[in-house]
ZAVEX-239493 format. One record per atom (N, C-alpha, C): residue number from 1; residue in one letter; x, y, z. Coordinates in pm, whole numbers, plus 50000, padded with zeros to 5 digits. Example, Ala and Ser with C-alpha at 12.3 -4.5 7.8 and 13.67 -1.06 7.14 Angstrom:
2
<node num="1" residuo="A" east="51319" north="49431" up="50780"/>
<node num="1" residuo="A" east="51230" north="49550" up="50780"/>
<node num="1" residuo="A" east="51320" north="49670" up="50780"/>
<node num="2" residuo="S" east="51285" north="49775" up="50708"/>
<node num="2" residuo="S" east="51367" north="49894" up="50714"/>
<node num="2" residuo="S" east="51290" north="50003" up="50787"/>
//
This chain:
71
<node num="1" residuo="M" east="28786" north="72864" up="21808"/>
<node num="1" residuo="M" east="28856" north="72745" up="21872"/>
<node num="1" residuo="M" east="28782" north="72635" up="21835"/>
<node num="2" residuo="K" east="28856" north="72536" up="21812"/>
<node num="2" residuo="K" east="28788" north="72392" up="21772"/>
<node num="2" residuo="K" east="28865" north="72280" up="21852"/>
<node num="3" residuo="I" east="28787" north="72175" up="21890"/>
<node num="3" residuo="I" east="28849" north="72074" up="21966"/>
<node num="3" residuo="I" east="28933" north="71978" up="21858"/>
<node num="4" residuo="E" east="29063" north="71973" up="21914"/>
<node num="4" residuo="E" east="29155" north="71897" up="21819"/>
<node num="4" residuo="E" east="29158" north="71753" up="21840"/>
<node num="5" residuo="K" east="29187" north="71713" up="21981"/>
<node num="5" residuo="K" east="29175" north="71582" up="22031"/>
<node num="5" residuo="K" east="29108" north="71554" up="22147"/>
<node num="6" residuo="V" east="29085" north="71443" up="22178"/>
<node num="6" residuo="V" east="28995" north="71421" up="22300"/>
<node num="6" residuo="V" east="29066" north="71298" up="22389"/>
<node num="7" residuo="K" east="29050" north="71304" up="22514"/>
<node num="7" residuo="K" east="29110" north="71212" up="22616"/>
<node num="7" residuo="K" east="28973" north="71153" up="22680"/>
<node num="8" residuo="K" east="28996" north="70995" up="22680"/>
<node num="8" residuo="K" east="28870" north="70922" up="22732"/>
<node num="8" residuo="K" east="28924" north="70836" up="22842"/>
<node num="9" residuo="N" east="28825" north="70810" up="22946"/>
<node num="9" residuo="N" east="28847" north="70713" up="23046"/>
<node num="9" residuo="N" east="28825" north="70573" up="22992"/>
<node num="10" residuo="R" east="28842" north="70484" up="23073"/>
<node num="10" residuo="R" east="28816" north="70326" up="23040"/>
<node num="10" residuo="R" east="28679" north="70286" up="22984"/>
<node num="11" residuo="E" east="28597" north="70382" up="23040"/>
<node num="11" residuo="E" east="28444" north="70358" up="22996"/>
<node num="11" residuo="E" east="28411" north="70413" up="22875"/>
<node num="12" residuo="G" east="28496" north="70493" up="22809"/>
<node num="12" residuo="G" east="28500" north="70562" up="22673"/>
<node num="12" residuo="G" east="28437" north="70693" up="22679"/>
<node num="13" residuo="D" east="28423" north="70756" up="22814"/>
<node num="13" residuo="D" east="28377" north="70886" up="22838"/>
<node num="13" residuo="D" east="28482" north="70987" up="22819"/>
<node num="14" residuo="I" east="28449" north="71101" up="22724"/>
<node num="14" residuo="I" east="28553" north="71193" up="22733"/>
<node num="14" residuo="I" east="28569" north="71278" up="22857"/>
<node num="15" residuo="T" east="28704" north="71285" up="22900"/>
<node num="15" residuo="T" east="28744" north="71365" up="23026"/>
<node num="15" residuo="T" east="28813" north="71487" up="23000"/>
<node num="16" residuo="D" east="28891" north="71490" up="22889"/>
<node num="16" residuo="D" east="28957" north="71620" up="22847"/>
<node num="16" residuo="D" east="28944" north="71655" up="22735"/>
<node num="17" residuo="V" east="28972" north="71756" up="22679"/>
<node num="17" residuo="V" east="28979" north="71799" up="22514"/>
<node num="17" residuo="V" east="29108" north="71892" up="22523"/>
<node num="18" residuo="M" east="29175" north="71879" up="22407"/>
<node num="18" residuo="M" east="29274" north="71979" up="22356"/>
<node num="18" residuo="M" east="29235" north="72077" up="22240"/>
<node num="19" residuo="I" east="29254" north="72199" up="22271"/>
<node num="19" residuo="I" east="29241" north="72312" up="22192"/>
<node num="19" residuo="I" east="29338" north="72385" up="22174"/>
<node num="20" residuo="N" east="29394" north="72408" up="22049"/>
<node num="20" residuo="N" east="29513" north="72492" up="22024"/>
<node num="20" residuo="N" east="29628" north="72450" up="22125"/>
<node num="21" residuo="G" east="29639" north="72333" up="22140"/>
<node num="21" residuo="G" east="29755" north="72257" up="22214"/>
<node num="21" residuo="G" east="29747" north="72267" up="22354"/>
<node num="22" residuo="N" east="29621" north="72334" up="22408"/>
<node num="22" residuo="N" east="29602" north="72349" up="22549"/>
<node num="22" residuo="N" east="29487" north="72243" up="22595"/>
<node num="23" residuo="V" east="29521" north="72181" up="22704"/>
<node num="23" residuo="V" east="29415" north="72079" up="22777"/>
<node num="23" residuo="V" east="29329" north="72123" up="22868"/>
<node num="24" residuo="Y" east="29200" north="72100" up="22846"/>
<node num="24" residuo="Y" east="29079" north="72138" up="22919"/>
<node num="24" residuo="Y" east="28999" north="72030" up="22983"/>
<node num="25" residuo="S" east="28974" north="72036" up="23104"/>
<node num="25" residuo="S" east="28866" north="71922" up="23149"/>
<node num="25" residuo="S" east="28728" north="71953" up="23079"/>
<node num="26" residuo="I" east="28667" north="71831" up="23079"/>
<node num="26" residuo="I" east="28548" north="71819" up="23011"/>
<node num="26" residuo="I" east="28453" north="71935" up="23056"/>
<node num="27" residuo="N" east="28482" north="71960" up="23207"/>
<node num="27" residuo="N" east="28379" north="72053" up="23260"/>
<node num="27" residuo="N" east="28417" north="72211" up="23206"/>
<node num="28" residuo="E" east="28563" north="72221" up="23195"/>
<node num="28" residuo="E" east="28599" north="72366" up="23141"/>
<node num="28" residuo="E" east="28548" north="72370" up="22996"/>
<node num="29" residuo="A" east="28561" north="72252" up="22920"/>
<node num="29" residuo="A" east="28511" north="72260" up="22776"/>
<node num="29" residuo="A" east="28355" north="72289" up="22779"/>
<node num="30" residuo="I" east="28290" north="72235" up="22859"/>
<node num="30" residuo="I" east="28134" north="72252" up="22858"/>
<node num="30" residuo="I" east="28099" north="72395" up="22875"/>
<node num="31" residuo="A" east="28184" north="72468" up="22997"/>
<node num="31" residuo="A" east="28150" north="72595" up="23017"/>
<node num="31" residuo="A" east="28182" north="72679" up="22917"/>
<node num="32" residuo="M" east="28302" north="72651" up="22842"/>
<node num="32" residuo="M" east="28352" north="72719" up="22722"/>
<node num="32" residuo="M" east="28242" north="72732" up="22617"/>
<node num="33" residuo="A" east="28197" north="72609" up="22584"/>
<node num="33" residuo="A" east="28101" north="72566" up="22489"/>
<node num="33" residuo="A" east="27976" north="72663" up="22519"/>
<node num="34" residuo="S" east="27914" north="72663" up="22639"/>
<node num="34" residuo="S" east="27812" north="72745" up="22688"/>
<node num="34" residuo="S" east="27822" north="72893" up="22651"/>
<node num="35" residuo="D" east="27943" north="72932" up="22667"/>
<node num="35" residuo="D" east="27986" north="73067" up="22642"/>
<node num="35" residuo="D" east="28007" north="73097" up="22493"/>
<node num="36" residuo="G" east="27983" north="72985" up="22405"/>
<node num="36" residuo="G" east="28016" north="73014" up="22242"/>
<node num="36" residuo="G" east="28174" north="73028" up="22212"/>
<node num="37" residuo="K" east="28257" north="72971" up="22306"/>
<node num="37" residuo="K" east="28385" north="72993" up="22263"/>
<node num="37" residuo="K" east="28456" north="72863" up="22198"/>
<node num="38" residuo="I" east="28381" north="72758" up="22170"/>
<node num="38" residuo="I" east="28423" north="72661" up="22099"/>
<node num="38" residuo="I" east="28337" north="72623" up="21982"/>
<node num="39" residuo="E" east="28387" north="72618" up="21862"/>
<node num="39" residuo="E" east="28320" north="72616" up="21740"/>
<node num="39" residuo="E" east="28286" north="72465" up="21689"/>
<node num="40" residuo="G" east="28171" north="72440" up="21656"/>
<node num="40" residuo="G" east="28141" north="72284" up="21624"/>
<node num="40" residuo="G" east="28069" north="72226" up="21727"/>
<node num="41" residuo="V" east="28055" north="72264" up="21820"/>
<node num="41" residuo="V" east="27989" north="72181" up="21954"/>
<node num="41" residuo="V" east="27893" north="72254" up="22018"/>
<node num="42" residuo="T" east="27794" north="72192" up="22070"/>
<node num="42" residuo="T" east="27700" north="72240" up="22161"/>
<node num="42" residuo="T" east="27695" north="72172" up="22304"/>
<node num="43" residuo="V" east="27625" north="72233" up="22383"/>
<node num="43" residuo="V" east="27595" north="72152" up="22527"/>
<node num="43" residuo="V" east="27464" north="72072" up="22519"/>
<node num="44" residuo="A" east="27454" north="71945" up="22549"/>
<node num="44" residuo="A" east="27343" north="71865" up="22557"/>
<node num="44" residuo="A" east="27319" north="71831" up="22705"/>
<node num="45" residuo="R" east="27183" north="71775" up="22718"/>
<node num="45" residuo="R" east="27170" north="71743" up="22853"/>
<node num="45" residuo="R" east="27130" north="71584" up="22830"/>
<node num="46" residuo="A" east="27203" north="71501" up="22915"/>
<node num="46" residuo="A" east="27152" north="71369" up="22914"/>
<node num="46" residuo="A" east="27030" north="71333" up="22995"/>
<node num="47" residuo="K" east="26966" north="71232" up="23010"/>
<node num="47" residuo="K" east="26844" north="71178" up="23072"/>
<node num="47" residuo="K" east="26874" north="71213" up="23224"/>
<node num="48" residuo="S" east="27004" north="71153" up="23259"/>
<node num="48" residuo="S" east="27067" north="71136" up="23395"/>
<node num="48" residuo="S" east="27067" north="71309" up="23468"/>
<node num="49" residuo="G" east="27054" north="71422" up="23355"/>
<node num="49" residuo="G" east="27077" north="71543" up="23404"/>
<node num="49" residuo="G" east="27217" north="71613" up="23369"/>
<node num="50" residuo="R" east="27303" north="71528" up="23343"/>
<node num="50" residuo="R" east="27436" north="71565" up="23324"/>
<node num="50" residuo="R" east="27464" north="71635" up="23191"/>
<node num="51" residuo="D" east="27541" north="71738" up="23196"/>
<node num="51" residuo="D" east="27568" north="71791" up="23071"/>
<node num="51" residuo="D" east="27678" north="71728" up="23001"/>
<node num="52" residuo="Y" east="27671" north="71759" up="22865"/>
<node num="52" residuo="Y" east="27787" north="71680" up="22780"/>
<node num="52" residuo="Y" east="27803" north="71751" up="22651"/>
<node num="53" residuo="L" east="27924" north="71752" up="22590"/>
<node num="53" residuo="L" east="27943" north="71802" up="22474"/>
<node num="53" residuo="L" east="27902" north="71699" up="22363"/>
<node num="54" residuo="R" east="27839" north="71797" up="22264"/>
<node num="54" residuo="R" east="27793" north="71725" up="22126"/>
<node num="54" residuo="R" east="27834" north="71794" up="22022"/>
<node num="55" residuo="G" east="27879" north="71720" up="21903"/>
<node num="55" residuo="G" east="27923" north="71778" up="21781"/>
<node num="55" residuo="G" east="27805" north="71835" up="21711"/>
<node num="56" residuo="L" east="27823" north="71929" up="21648"/>
<node num="56" residuo="L" east="27697" north="71983" up="21547"/>
<node num="56" residuo="L" east="27700" north="71910" up="21437"/>
<node num="57" residuo="P" east="27561" north="71866" up="21383"/>
<node num="57" residuo="P" east="27552" north="71769" up="21261"/>
<node num="57" residuo="P" east="27618" north="71846" up="21145"/>
<node num="58" residuo="D" east="27699" north="71786" up="21073"/>
<node num="58" residuo="D" east="27747" north="71861" up="20943"/>
<node num="58" residuo="D" east="27769" north="71749" up="20832"/>
<node num="59" residuo="G" east="27722" north="71625" up="20850"/>
<node num="59" residuo="G" east="27731" north="71530" up="20741"/>
<node num="59" residuo="G" east="27867" north="71438" up="20750"/>
<node num="60" residuo="S" east="27961" north="71490" up="20832"/>
<node num="60" residuo="S" east="28103" north="71431" up="20827"/>
<node num="60" residuo="S" east="28113" north="71360" up="20971"/>
<node num="61" residuo="A" east="28139" north="71223" up="20955"/>
<node num="61" residuo="A" east="28156" north="71141" up="21082"/>
<node num="61" residuo="A" east="28300" north="71163" up="21140"/>
<node num="62" residuo="E" east="28397" north="71230" up="21058"/>
<node num="62" residuo="E" east="28519" north="71256" up="21092"/>
<node num="62" residuo="E" east="28573" north="71345" up="21199"/>
<node num="63" residuo="N" east="28477" north="71431" up="21204"/>
<node num="63" residuo="N" east="28481" north="71536" up="21323"/>
<node num="63" residuo="N" east="28396" north="71503" up="21451"/>
<node num="64" residuo="N" east="28309" north="71391" up="21456"/>
<node num="64" residuo="N" east="28239" north="71364" up="21556"/>
<node num="64" residuo="N" east="28344" north="71355" up="21679"/>
<node num="65" residuo="L" east="28303" north="71392" up="21808"/>
<node num="65" residuo="L" east="28384" north="71398" up="21915"/>
<node num="65" residuo="L" east="28436" north="71242" up="21935"/>
<node num="66" residuo="D" east="28376" north="71151" up="21912"/>
<node num="66" residuo="D" east="28403" north="71003" up="21956"/>
<node num="66" residuo="D" east="28500" north="70950" up="21842"/>
<node num="67" residuo="N" east="28519" north="71017" up="21731"/>
<node num="67" residuo="N" east="28599" north="70988" up="21631"/>
<node num="67" residuo="N" east="28741" north="71063" up="21614"/>
<node num="68" residuo="M" east="28730" north="71141" up="21699"/>
<node num="68" residuo="M" east="28878" north="71248" up="21710"/>
<node num="68" residuo="M" east="28983" north="71174" up="21752"/>
<node num="69" residuo="P" east="29106" north="71229" up="21722"/>
<node num="69" residuo="P" east="29221" north="71156" up="21768"/>
<node num="69" residuo="P" east="29239" north="71170" up="21919"/>
<node num="70" residuo="S" east="29314" north="71062" up="22000"/>
<node num="70" residuo="S" east="29334" north="71059" up="22131"/>
<node num="70" residuo="S" east="29471" north="71127" up="22156"/>
<node num="71" residuo="F" east="29477" north="71166" up="22293"/>
<node num="71" residuo="F" east="29599" north="71215" up="22325"/>
<node num="71" residuo="F" east="29638" north="71169" up="22482"/>
//
């Protein structure tokens, strides 16, 4: 499974993701990524201690989470 689209709040933080047409909250997506169920992302930890999704580096900016289409 791969993330197809993202939804962001006014601050630009990703709040939801779309995978295979289904919408998941960012917390659900983080849990799924932790279980290895989402391709192309890993879970990282911010200095604040909050977990977030991070795209795996592949040399392409097009599939970076911040550059994905919105829904």
